[in-house]
KELUMDO-482703 format. One line per 2 residues: their letters; for each residue y, x, z of N, C-alpha, C. Coordinates in steps of 0.001 Angstrom, whole numbers, plus 500000, padded with zeros to 6 digits. Layout:
BEGIN
a	Y/X/Z/Y/X/Z/Y/X/Z ~ ...;
This chain:
BEGIN
ml	394611/154429/558140/393538/155190/557527/392988/154257/556345 ~ 392466/154916/555273/392115/154227/554137/390831/154902/553721;
dg	389762/154311/553622/388477/154939/553171/388038/156117/554032 ~ 388457/156081/555359/388089/157043/556320/388990/158375/556297;
qi	390159/158270/555458/391035/159404/555416/392508/158958/555927 ~ 393115/159876/556599/394440/159629/557031/395378/159620/555945;
qt	396237/158723/555639/397114/158583/554593/398564/159087/554873 ~ 398966/158921/556192/400361/159321/556493/400432/159694/558061;
ir	401167/160809/558237/401493/161245/559527/402985/161207/559600 ~ 403400/160246/560526/404830/159949/560653/405628/161000/561653;
sv	404952/161448/562653/405549/162468/563503/404575/163292/564236 ~ 404857/164476/564637/404000/165349/565378/404585/165769/566562;
vn	403949/165596/567753/404459/166059/568968/403989/167388/569378 ~ 402632/167520/569054/401950/168691/569370/401157/169145/568145;
pd	401671/170048/567285/400978/170490/566069/399628/171112/566296 ~ 399425/171694/567424/398098/172379/567686/396961/171295/567686;
kl	397304/170003/567994/396355/168945/567964/395854/168598/566549 ~ 396576/169019/565524/396226/168562/564196/394955/169436/563667;
gr	394723/170563/564230/393649/171262/563728/392366/170548/563700 ~ 392009/169718/564621/390722/169058/564610/390693/167969/563588;
mg	391785/167668/562789/391827/166685/561677/391260/167372/560437 ~ 391057/168594/560464/390671/169261/559111/391904/169753/558370;
pv	391615/170211/557032/392757/170812/556271/393652/169649/555782 ~ 394931/169897/555678/395906/168970/555250/396522/169330/553908;
ad	397080/168446/553205/397793/168868/551929/399047/169239/552031 ~ 399556/170138/551145/401035/170474/551105/401790/169426/550351;
aw	402459/168502/551001/403100/167333/550365/404125/167873/549401 ~ 404866/168911/549713/405923/169264/548831/405414/169883/547625;
ai	404289/170602/547682/403597/171178/546387/403219/170013/545509 ~ 402540/169064/546134/402017/167946/545313/403208/167197/544686;
ar	404342/167006/545400/405409/166346/544800/406098/167250/543602 ~ 406113/168576/543839/406557/169480/542667/405767/169381/541446;
ea	404348/169378/541717/403552/169359/540493/403582/167996/539865 ~ 403802/166943/540505/403987/165580/539967/405189/165469/539178;
nr	406208/166061/539690/407467/166068/538908/407353/166904/537675 ~ 406777/168041/537742/406483/168812/536505/405633/168091/535449;
ar	404656/167463/535890/403775/166722/535044/404590/165532/534373 ~ 405369/164873/535246/406265/163718/534672/407230/164233/533624;
rs	407923/165332/533931/408951/165953/532916/408090/166282/531656 ~ 407020/166967/531794/406403/167509/530488/405856/166255/529627;
ad	405527/165128/530466/405077/163992/529716/406183/163258/528954 ~ 407430/163362/529565/408555/162706/529065/409022/163392/527706;
rp	408819/164657/527723/409331/165411/526553/408160/166375/526049 ~ 407300/165810/525336/406137/166644/524692/406690/167725/523782;
gc	406309/168808/523988/406747/170018/523115/408072/170542/523355 ~ 408737/170076/524287/410067/170497/524702/409965/171117/526105;
rr	410370/172335/526267/410275/173080/527459/411685/173147/528077 ~ 411687/172673/529295/412966/172788/530030/413171/174067/530692;
tr	414431/174607/530647/414813/175851/531338/415697/175681/532326 ~ 415857/176402/533343/416798/176374/534333/418173/176666/533886;
qr	419104/175858/534184/420482/176291/533674/421305/176844/534740 ~ 422091/177890/534434/422897/178563/535458/424251/177749/535634;
pa	424560/177758/536888/425919/177119/537251/427026/177725/536397 ~ 428116/176934/536088/429306/177476/535425/430101/178283/536408;
r	430641/179348/535842/431493/180104/536784/432973/179869/536540;
C-alpha cells in the first residue's frame, strides 16, 4: 500500500472478496492509452495506421 491505496494485486483466490475494496482500474486499458500517448509523442504530426499482413 502507498498513501492508503493498494498498488498491486499479485493473485486472486476468491474474486468475490475484491468487491469490498472498491472500484479497480483496467490495467490493460491504462497500458494501451500509455502506449498510444508514447507513440504520438514520438512522432508529432504523424499518424500511424495498422498495416495488413502480406499474403
